[in-house]
Residue, then its C-alpha position, 0 to 999 in steps of 0.5 A: x865218403x860220409x855215410x848217410x842215415x835212412x830213416x822214416x824219422x828224417x821225413x818228420x825232422x823239424x826243418x824238413x817239415x819247415x820246408x813242406x810246410x812253406x812250400x806245400x810240396x811232398x819232397x817224398x812224392x819224387x821218384x827221381x826220374x830226373x825230368x826237372x834237371x833235363x829241362x831246367x834252364x839253369x841247370x848248366x849253372x848250378x852247383x848240384x842238380x834240381x832233382x839232387x835237391x830234392x834227394x838230399x831233402x829226402x834223406x835229411x840233408x837240408x844243411x847241405x842243400x842250404x848252402x848250395x848255389x842252385x836254390x839261388x839259381x833257380x829262376x822259378x820258370x815252372x818247367x820242372x813242375x810241368x815235367x814232373x810226372x808226380x806234379x812236384x813244384x819244385x820251384x816252390x820247394x826252392x822258394x822255401x828254402x830261400x825263405x828259410x835262409x832269409x828267415x833264419x838269417x843264415x849268412x851267406x856272404x859277408x860284405x867285408x869279404x868281398x874284393x874291392x873291384x867286385x864292390x865296384x861293379x855290384x848294383x848299389x841296390x844288391x849291397x843295401x839289400x844285403x846290409x838290410x839283411x844282415x842288420x838285426 
């Protein structure tokens, strides 16, 4: 098991501050009650729970969060915000994480690695959008 360093400096790490700047949300306000995950309609399809996304950000593990599918599966339905006793808008945080991936041109998938059978079933707009993202 990997050790996680706990320090106040994690909250001031540049990439965590970037998430806070884009979203306007304070991840340290979350006290991990789990109500966001309990009400999330997309939870069953996510690889990590919504409240785990916030916990990983609290621990400074932004790189791990950026590799999850959960941020792409968030429907931005605001159920999490409505249920949160602290008013943390997780949908805004998820959008900020998606923005970081797009702004920093972090490659999530490579079109050349997609099986031909899958390519035939993908909508053309999905392929065009992906190629545009990957073109400098």
